[in-house]
C-alpha positions, 0 to 999 in steps of 0.5 A: 758943807762949804770949805775954804780952799783958797788957803795956801797948799802948805796948810794941807787942811781945808777948813770949813767956812765958819762965821767969825761971829755967833750967828751960827750958834744963834741959828743952831739954838733957834733951830733946836728950840723950834724942834723941841716945840714941834716935838712937844706939840706932836707928843701932846697930840695937839695937831691934826694929821695934815698939820702933823705931817707939815710939822714933821717935815719941818722937824726933819729939816731942823734936825738936819740943820742942827746935825750939819752945824754940829758936824761942822763944829766937830770937824773944826775942833778936830782940825784945830787939834791937828793943826796945833799938834795937840792930842789925838782925838779918840771917838767915844765908841773906842773909849771902852777899849782902853 
């Protein structure tokens, strides 16, 4: 994960580098679509062993890319909430405790 640390120290929160356009969203959606296709082909049994292993490896890379994008988005949302003094976030796991 890349952070922009050149902001003034008074900000106190290192903000992740997020593009100002929709390219990351398009990349995420493209990766997710490719991952879904790989899963469908593997579940259908259309692939031989060697191609299955190659596609599995590619699927792992795509899944990691998608997870990284989601983690960056979650971090950015949390930082925006904190920076603007909005409600405190509660993890989904803790919702049942209230």
